[in-house]
N, C-alpha and C positions, 0 to 999 in steps of 0.2 A: 504494500500500500504506500502511496506517496502522500506526503504531508502537504499542506497548503504552501509551505515554504518552498517546496520542490517544484512549484509551478510559477513560471514567470512570463509576463507578456513580452512579445518581441521588442517592444519599445524599451524595456529594461535591458534586454540583451544588447540592443543597439547602443545604448548609452553607458552600459556597465559590463562589457564583455568579460573583463578580468574578474569581476565579482561573481559572474555566473560560473566561470571555470573554477574559481576558488571554492565556490559552494559545492560543485560536483566533486572536486578533489577531496575536500574535507569530509563530506558526508558519505563519499563513495556510493552515492545514490544518484540516479539520473535526475536531471532537471528538465521538466517539460516546458517547452516554449509554446505559448499560445498566440494565435492570430485570430482576432475577432472572437475571442473566448473559446476557441477550439484548439486542442493540442495539435500542432503541425510538425514539431521537431523535438528532438531529445538531445541534450548535451550530457555526455557521460565522460568520466575521467578515464584515462588510458589504461590504468591497471584493471579497473572494473570491466572495461570493454574487452581486454585481452582474456580475462577470466571467463567472461561470457562466451567468447569465441572458442576457448579451450573446452568448455562444457558442451557446446554445440558439436564440436568435432568428436568428442567422446561419445555423445549420443548417436552421431552418424555411424561411428565404428560399431557400436552395440547393435544398431538396427541392421547394419550390413551383416554382422555375425549371426543375428537371429534369422535373417533371410537365408543365409548359407545353410544353417541348421535345418530350416524348414524344407530346403531343396535337397537335403541329404548330402551336402558337400562338406563332410566332416572327416577328420582323421583322428586316430588315437594318439596318445601321448608319445609313444615310441616313434611312430611314423613322423610326427611333427618334428621332433628333435633330430631325426636322421636327415630330414630335408634341410634343416638349418645348418647342420654340420657339413652337408654336401655343398651348400651355397658358400659357406665360409672357406672351404677348400678351393673353390673356384676363383676366389678373389686373389 
C-alpha cells in the first residue's frame, strides 16, 4: 500500500525533482506521479528497481522450470551433474 506521501502531482516533480528522488531513495518505496489526479508514472530508487527486476527474473526461471516439468523435460540428479561436468571439460 502506498501512503499519501508517496503520491505527488507532476507539478511537484517539475519543481522539486531532487526531492522526489530523495523521497524514493529514503523510503525505498515508489513515488506515484499524478497528472490531473490520475497516476501516470512511478519514480523508484535504483536499488529497489534492481531488486524488483531480480525477483521478476527468478519468477520467469521458476515458470520456465514448471513448464519443462509439465512437458516431461526433466533429468535426474546424476544425469544433470554429468552434463555439467561434460560442459566444463569442453571449455
